[in-house]
N, C-alpha and C positions, 0 to 999 in steps of 0.2 A: 814495680818496674822502675829502674833508675838508669840514667845515662848522663854522665858529666854533671852530676849534682842536680839534675832535674828529675822529678819524680811524678809518677801517676800512682796515687794511693788507692784508687778505686772510687766507688760511688757511695754516697750517703743519702739517706731518706730524711726529709724534713718531717718532723713529728707534728702532731696537732697544735702544739704550743709554739711552733716555729723553731724548735731546737734541732740540732744535728749532733751526732757523735763523731768526734775527730778520730779517724782510724789509729789504732795502736802504733803501727809503724811510723806514721806521721808524727805522733806525739813523741816517740822515741828519737827520731831524727832531729826534731826541732826542740827537744828537751822541754816539752809542755807538760806542766805538772798541775794537779788540782790547786785551785786558788790563783793561778796565773791570770793576769789581765791581758786580753787580746784586743788589738785594734782592728776594726773591720773597715776596709776601704772599698769604694765602689766606683766604677766607671761604666756608664750605660752602654758603651761600645765594647769594652774589653772584659767586663765582668767584675767579680768580687775577689778581693785579696784579704788575707788574714795575716797579721804580724803580731809577734809578742811585743807588748808595750815597752818592755825594758830595752829591746833592740832599737826602737824608735827614739827613746829618750837618750840612749848612748849616741846615736847619730846626731841628734839635736845638740847635745853637749859638745860634740866634736866640731860641728859647724860654728857654734858661737865661740869656741876657744881657738879656732884656726885663725891665722893672720889674714887680714883683709888685703886684697890686691886691687890696684887701680886698673883702668882700661888698657894700660900699656903692659900689664903683667908685673908691675913693680909693687913690692910690699908697702902698704901705707902705714905710717906711724900712728899710734893711738894717742 
């Protein structure tokens, strides 16, 4: 089920060793391949989130390469 880029992929069962299988459609949509590294995030009120590590690293690179702005919204020189 998908609506505006938001999905419900179904349910998974946690195995005896704490493992889950990511549904095929989810792996296809998010291009998750064997050997990929995933980052597991958690919020006790909102739940668990899973992200591909390369997406997080791309975001971090963008943050550190973006110009810095002061409290007035003006770009600071480095």
